[in-house]
C-alpha positions as CSV (number, residue, x, y, z in Angstrom):
1,X,125.4,104.5,128.2
2,X,125.3,107.1,125.4
3,X,124.9,106.4,121.7
4,X,126.6,108.7,119.3
5,X,125.9,108.2,115.6
6,X,128.9,110.3,114.6
7,X,131.3,108.3,116.9
8,X,133.4,106.8,114.2
9,X,133.8,110.1,112.3
10,X,134.7,112.0,115.4
11,X,136.4,109.5,117.7
12,X,139.9,110.5,116.6
13,X,139.4,114.1,117.4
14,X,136.9,113.6,120.3
15,X,134.5,116.1,118.9
16,X,131.4,114.0,118.8
17,X,128.5,114.6,121.2
18,X,129.6,111.9,123.6
19,X,133.3,113.1,123.3
20,X,132.3,116.6,124.2
21,X,130.1,115.3,127.1
22,X,133.0,113.2,128.4
23,X,135.3,116.3,128.4
24,X,132.6,118.4,130.1
25,X,131.9,115.9,132.8
26,X,135.6,115.0,133.1
27,X,134.9,111.4,133.8
28,X,137.3,109.0,132.2
29,X,135.0,106.1,133.2
30,X,132.3,107.2,130.7
31,X,131.9,104.5,128.1
32,X,131.3,105.5,124.5
33,X,129.3,103.0,122.5
34,X,127.8,103.1,119.1
35,X,124.1,102.2,118.5
36,X,124.1,98.5,117.7
37,X,121.0,98.8,115.4
38,X,122.7,101.5,113.4
39,X,125.9,99.4,113.0
40,X,123.9,96.4,111.8
41,X,122.2,98.6,109.3
42,X,125.5,100.1,108.0
43,X,126.9,96.5,107.7
44,X,123.9,95.3,105.8
45,X,124.1,98.4,103.5
46,X,127.8,97.6,102.8
47,X,126.9,94.0,102.1
48,X,124.2,95.0,99.6
49,X,126.7,97.3,97.8
50,X,129.6,94.8,97.7
51,X,127.9,91.5,96.9
52,X,127.0,91.2,93.2
53,X,123.9,89.1,93.7
54,X,122.5,91.2,96.5
55,X,123.3,94.4,94.5
56,X,121.3,92.9,91.6
57,X,118.4,92.0,93.8
58,X,118.4,95.5,95.2
59,X,118.3,96.9,91.7
60,X,115.3,94.7,90.9
61,X,113.5,96.0,94.0
62,X,114.1,99.6,92.9
63,X,113.1,98.9,89.3
64,X,109.9,97.2,90.4
65,X,109.0,100.1,92.6
66,X,109.8,102.7,89.9
67,X,107.8,100.7,87.4
68,X,104.6,101.4,89.4
69,X,105.4,104.5,91.3
70,X,106.5,106.6,88.3
71,X,103.2,106.0,86.4
72,X,99.7,106.9,87.7
73,X,98.2,104.5,85.2
74,X,100.3,101.6,86.4
75,X,99.6,102.5,90.0
76,X,95.9,102.3,89.3
77,X,96.3,98.9,87.7
78,X,98.2,97.7,90.8
79,X,95.6,99.2,93.1
80,X,92.8,97.4,91.2
81,X,94.7,94.1,91.7
82,X,95.4,94.9,95.3
83,X,91.7,95.4,96.0
84,X,91.2,91.8,95.1
85,X,93.9,90.7,97.4
86,X,95.1,92.5,100.6
87,X,94.6,96.3,100.2
88,X,98.3,97.2,100.6
89,X,100.5,99.7,98.7
90,X,103.9,99.0,97.2
91,X,106.7,100.6,99.3
92,X,109.8,102.2,98.0
93,X,113.2,101.1,99.4
94,X,115.1,104.0,101.0
95,X,118.7,103.1,101.5
96,X,119.2,105.4,104.5
97,X,116.2,104.2,106.5
98,X,116.7,101.4,108.9
99,X,114.8,98.3,108.0
100,X,113.5,99.9,104.8
101,X,114.6,97.1,102.5
102,X,113.2,94.4,104.8
103,X,109.8,96.1,104.8
104,X,109.9,96.5,101.0
105,X,110.6,92.8,100.6
106,X,107.9,91.8,103.0
107,X,105.4,94.0,101.2
108,X,106.4,92.6,97.8
109,X,105.9,89.1,99.3
110,X,102.4,90.0,100.4
111,X,101.5,91.7,97.1
112,X,103.2,89.1,94.9
113,X,100.0,87.8,93.3
114,X,98.7,91.3,92.6
115,X,102.1,92.4,91.3
116,X,102.3,89.5,88.9
117,X,98.8,90.1,87.6
118,X,99.4,93.9,87.3
119,X,102.7,93.3,85.4
120,X,100.9,91.0,83.0
121,X,98.3,93.6,82.3
122,X,100.9,96.3,81.8
123,X,102.8,94.0,79.4
124,X,99.6,93.5,77.3
125,X,98.4,97.1,77.4
126,X,101.7,98.9,77.0
127,X,104.2,96.3,75.6
128,X,106.4,97.4,78.5
129,X,109.9,95.8,78.3
130,X,110.4,96.5,82.0
131,X,107.3,94.5,82.9
132,X,108.4,91.7,80.5
133,X,111.9,91.6,82.0
134,X,110.5,91.5,85.6
135,X,108.0,88.7,84.7
136,X,110.7,86.7,82.9
137,X,113.4,87.4,85.5
138,X,115.7,88.7,82.9
139,X,116.4,92.0,84.6
């Protein structure tokens, strides 16, 4: 079996890698399949985009990551809190990477106490409306 990421784009004109291989080998019994993991990821990505609640949740994930990753001062505050808990860094979701969102959610779950504590410190020190919104769940 061969997996061709571009199968759906090229299946009509048979110009994908597997389509070319099928022509070259001249074997009509060659079965063209699409990588199941890739299809599941594409389906999940579409679901995140099309569902209002999941889209909002995805926006919160990105906002939380930007809140810390765009500021070295905030990153240091989080790192100080992390040292007290589990020595992990906050991951940034990357939409095109398989399992990226799952790994980000898992990491946020593990860092949750440190994140809450860091957001409270940021709110007090900077009067940050993003930290306030994330803490109150209003974003």
